[in-house]
C-alpha positions as CSV (number, residue, x, y, z in Angstrom):
1,X,-2.0,-61.3,-17.0
2,X,-2.0,-65.0,-18.2
3,X,-4.6,-66.9,-20.2
4,X,-6.4,-70.4,-19.8
5,X,-6.2,-71.8,-23.2
6,X,-3.3,-74.2,-23.9
7,X,-2.0,-73.5,-27.5
8,X,0.8,-74.5,-29.7
9,X,2.0,-72.2,-32.1
10,X,3.4,-72.7,-35.3
11,X,5.6,-70.1,-35.5
12,X,24.2,-65.5,-12.9
13,X,28.4,-65.7,-15.3
14,X,30.6,-68.1,-13.6
15,X,30.0,-72.0,-14.8
16,X,30.4,-74.5,-11.9
17,X,31.1,-78.2,-12.8
18,X,31.6,-80.7,-10.1
19,X,35.2,-81.6,-9.8
20,X,35.2,-85.2,-11.1
21,X,33.9,-84.1,-14.6
22,X,35.8,-80.5,-14.8
23,X,38.4,-82.1,-17.0
24,X,36.0,-83.4,-19.6
25,X,34.5,-80.0,-20.2
26,X,37.9,-78.7,-20.4
27,X,38.8,-81.3,-22.9
28,X,35.9,-80.4,-25.0
29,X,37.0,-77.0,-25.1
30,X,40.7,-77.8,-26.2
31,X,39.2,-79.8,-28.8
32,X,37.0,-77.0,-30.0
33,X,39.8,-74.6,-29.9
34,X,41.9,-76.8,-32.1
35,X,39.3,-77.2,-34.6
36,X,39.0,-73.1,-34.6
37,X,42.7,-73.1,-35.8
38,X,41.5,-74.7,-39.1
39,X,39.4,-73.3,-41.8
40,X,35.8,-73.5,-40.8
41,X,34.0,-76.0,-42.5
42,X,30.6,-75.5,-44.3
43,X,28.1,-75.7,-41.8
44,X,30.0,-74.6,-38.9
45,X,28.5,-72.3,-36.3
46,X,29.1,-68.4,-37.2
47,X,27.7,-65.3,-35.6
48,X,24.2,-64.8,-36.8
49,X,23.5,-61.1,-37.5
50,X,21.0,-59.8,-35.0
51,X,17.5,-59.6,-36.3
52,X,16.0,-56.1,-36.7
53,X,13.0,-55.5,-34.3
54,X,9.7,-54.9,-35.7
55,X,8.8,-51.3,-35.6
56,X,12.1,-50.2,-34.2
57,X,13.8,-50.4,-30.7
58,X,10.9,-50.9,-28.7
59,X,9.8,-52.9,-25.6
60,X,6.8,-54.2,-27.6
61,X,8.7,-54.7,-31.0
62,X,8.0,-58.6,-30.8
63,X,4.3,-58.4,-30.1
64,X,2.6,-60.2,-32.8
65,X,1.1,-58.0,-35.4
66,X,-2.7,-57.5,-35.7
67,X,-2.7,-59.9,-38.8
68,X,-1.0,-62.5,-36.7
69,X,-4.0,-62.6,-33.9
70,X,-6.3,-65.5,-34.4
71,X,-9.5,-65.2,-36.6
72,X,-12.2,-63.7,-34.7
73,X,-9.8,-61.7,-32.2
74,X,-10.8,-58.0,-31.7
75,X,-7.5,-56.2,-31.5
76,X,-9.1,-53.5,-29.6
77,X,-9.8,-56.0,-26.8
78,X,-6.3,-57.8,-26.7
79,X,-3.2,-56.9,-25.2
80,X,0.4,-57.7,-25.7
81,X,2.5,-58.7,-22.6
82,X,6.3,-58.5,-22.2
83,X,8.2,-60.4,-19.3
84,X,11.8,-59.8,-18.6
85,X,13.7,-61.8,-16.1
86,X,17.2,-62.6,-14.6
87,X,18.0,-65.3,-12.5
88,X,19.9,-68.6,-12.6
89,X,20.0,-72.0,-14.7
90,X,21.3,-75.5,-14.0
91,X,21.6,-78.0,-16.8
92,X,23.4,-81.3,-15.6
93,X,26.7,-80.4,-14.2
94,X,26.7,-76.8,-15.3
95,X,25.3,-73.7,-13.2
96,X,25.3,-70.6,-14.8
97,X,23.9,-67.2,-13.6
98,X,21.4,-65.4,-16.3
99,X,22.7,-61.9,-15.6
100,X,21.3,-60.4,-18.9
101,X,17.5,-60.5,-19.3
102,X,15.7,-63.3,-20.8
103,X,12.6,-61.8,-22.3
104,X,9.3,-63.3,-23.7
105,X,6.6,-61.6,-25.6
106,X,3.0,-62.7,-26.3
107,X,-0.4,-61.8,-26.9
108,X,-3.5,-62.7,-25.2
109,X,-7.5,-61.9,-25.3
110,X,-10.7,-63.4,-25.5
111,X,-12.5,-64.8,-28.8
112,X,-16.1,-65.8,-28.1
113,X,-15.4,-65.4,-24.3
114,X,-12.5,-67.9,-24.4
115,X,-9.0,-66.8,-23.6
116,X,-6.4,-67.3,-26.4
117,X,-2.9,-66.5,-26.6
118,X,-0.3,-66.2,-29.6
119,X,3.5,-66.3,-29.0
120,X,5.5,-63.5,-30.0
121,X,9.0,-64.0,-29.3
122,X,11.9,-64.9,-26.9
123,X,15.1,-63.1,-26.6
124,X,18.3,-64.0,-24.5
125,X,22.0,-62.9,-24.9
126,X,24.2,-66.0,-25.2
127,X,25.9,-67.1,-22.3
128,X,29.6,-68.0,-22.5
129,X,30.7,-71.1,-20.5
130,X,34.0,-69.9,-19.0
131,X,37.4,-71.9,-19.5
132,X,35.6,-73.1,-22.9
133,X,34.7,-71.5,-26.3
134,X,31.1,-72.8,-26.0
135,X,28.4,-70.4,-25.8
136,X,24.8,-71.3,-24.7
137,X,21.6,-69.7,-26.0
138,X,18.1,-69.9,-24.7
139,X,15.5,-70.6,-27.6
140,X,11.6,-71.0,-27.9
141,X,11.0,-74.6,-28.1
142,X,7.7,-74.4,-29.8
143,X,4.9,-74.5,-26.8
144,X,4.0,-72.4,-24.1
145,X,0.8,-71.6,-21.9
146,X,1.1,-68.7,-19.7
147,X,-2.1,-69.6,-17.5
148,X,-1.6,-69.0,-13.9
149,X,-3.3,-70.7,-10.7
150,X,-2.2,-71.4,-7.3
151,X,0.2,-74.2,-8.4
152,X,2.0,-72.7,-11.5
153,X,3.1,-69.4,-13.3
154,X,2.8,-71.2,-16.6
155,X,4.7,-73.5,-19.1
156,X,7.3,-72.9,-21.5
157,X,9.5,-75.2,-23.7
158,X,13.1,-74.2,-24.4
159,X,16.0,-75.5,-26.5
160,X,19.6,-74.6,-25.6
161,X,21.7,-73.8,-28.6
162,X,25.5,-74.7,-28.3
163,X,28.0,-72.8,-30.4
164,X,31.7,-72.6,-30.6
165,X,34.2,-72.5,-33.8
166,X,34.0,-75.9,-35.3
167,X,30.5,-77.0,-34.0
168,X,27.6,-77.4,-36.6
169,X,25.2,-74.5,-36.3
170,X,22.4,-77.1,-35.4
171,X,24.4,-78.4,-32.2
172,X,22.0,-77.8,-29.2
173,X,20.4,-79.5,-26.1
174,X,16.8,-80.2,-26.6
175,X,16.9,-79.6,-30.4
176,X,16.7,-81.6,-33.5
177,X,15.4,-85.1,-32.9
178,X,15.3,-84.5,-29.3
179,X,12.4,-83.1,-27.2
180,X,12.4,-79.7,-26.2
181,X,13.1,-79.0,-22.4
182,X,9.4,-78.6,-20.8
183,X,9.3,-76.1,-18.0
184,X,6.5,-75.8,-15.7
185,X,7.1,-72.6,-13.5
186,X,5.9,-72.3,-10.0
187,X,5.7,-69.2,-8.0
188,X,7.8,-68.6,-4.8
189,X,7.4,-66.3,-2.2
190,X,5.1,-63.4,-1.7
191,X,6.0,-60.5,-4.2
192,X,5.4,-56.8,-3.4
193,X,2.5,-55.3,-4.8
194,X,2.8,-54.9,-8.6
195,X,5.8,-57.4,-8.9
196,X,6.0,-60.7,-10.3
197,X,6.7,-63.6,-7.7
198,X,10.0,-65.7,-8.4
199,X,9.3,-68.3,-11.0
200,X,11.3,-71.6,-10.4
201,X,11.3,-75.2,-11.7
202,X,13.7,-78.0,-10.6
203,X,11.7,-80.9,-12.0
204,X,12.2,-80.7,-15.6
205,X,14.6,-83.4,-17.6
206,X,17.3,-82.6,-20.0
207,X,18.0,-84.9,-22.9
208,X,21.5,-85.3,-24.8
209,X,22.9,-82.9,-27.2
210,X,21.9,-83.2,-30.7
211,X,23.3,-82.3,-34.0
212,X,26.9,-81.7,-32.3
213,X,28.7,-84.3,-34.7
214,X,31.8,-85.9,-33.1
215,X,31.5,-83.5,-30.1
216,X,28.3,-84.8,-29.0
217,X,29.4,-87.7,-26.9
218,X,32.1,-85.5,-25.5
219,X,29.7,-82.8,-24.5
220,X,27.3,-85.2,-23.3
221,X,29.8,-86.7,-20.8
222,X,31.1,-83.3,-19.5
223,X,27.7,-81.9,-18.9
224,X,26.3,-85.2,-17.7
225,X,23.6,-85.7,-20.3
226,X,20.7,-86.9,-20.2
227,X,20.1,-85.4,-16.9
228,X,16.9,-86.5,-14.9
229,X,14.4,-84.5,-12.8
230,X,16.1,-83.1,-9.6
231,X,19.3,-82.4,-11.5
232,X,18.5,-79.1,-13.2
233,X,17.0,-76.0,-12.3
234,X,15.7,-72.4,-13.5
235,X,14.9,-69.5,-11.2
236,X,13.7,-66.2,-12.8
237,X,13.0,-62.9,-11.1
238,X,11.8,-60.2,-13.4
239,X,8.9,-57.7,-14.4
240,X,6.2,-57.6,-16.9
241,X,4.8,-54.6,-19.1
242,X,1.6,-54.8,-20.6
243,X,0.0,-52.5,-23.5
244,X,-3.5,-52.6,-25.3
245,X,-3.4,-53.2,-29.0
246,X,-5.5,-50.2,-29.3
247,X,-2.0,-48.5,-28.2
248,X,0.1,-50.4,-30.4
249,X,0.8,-49.7,-34.3
């Protein structure tokens, strides 16, 4: 299922905000809404067109191509793994159910007896924060390691894009000059045969927003960022599908 080599590649929906800060996020929403009535300035966030999946509409469309596998990899002995999960996410004072699947794809196999892995892609629908024009987007943060043992299910870096009319496209949590949010996912409970256990992490930290222009301090105060370990959490329940490269185009 998972691999043993750490590698860096180059390549549920009501929001809950504790009462003392609810007005702050509403204020940020009003300011953003006011900005939206003006002409959208250059660099402002706009809806990006969806990328066309490689090879058509397929579960395995984001698998790295054979050419993207490491030198020395025998595609006939490698496989692609697709993990899709729903769950919940808490960042500072915002708690949001992840009702639409978050899907992560990677390839794995051996080279000279040693496990390697290659990241394929992360897909997640934007999540609207109620009572505001803000949407939150989960994005790959540049690092993963899906080796499992008794203590963990793997590691994954994420950033969280923030979009709304008037916000710069680069506005995010854990992006730009800030470090990505580093998850160390642990297994909880005993799954049924053939199913994945629940994956959770409540120990990660969350930095301030980055690239949000004058709205940055308002968003930081509303969401209570930076947020220390113990104030954030993610829980994922899902399934995985595996296909050998011998069966892929």
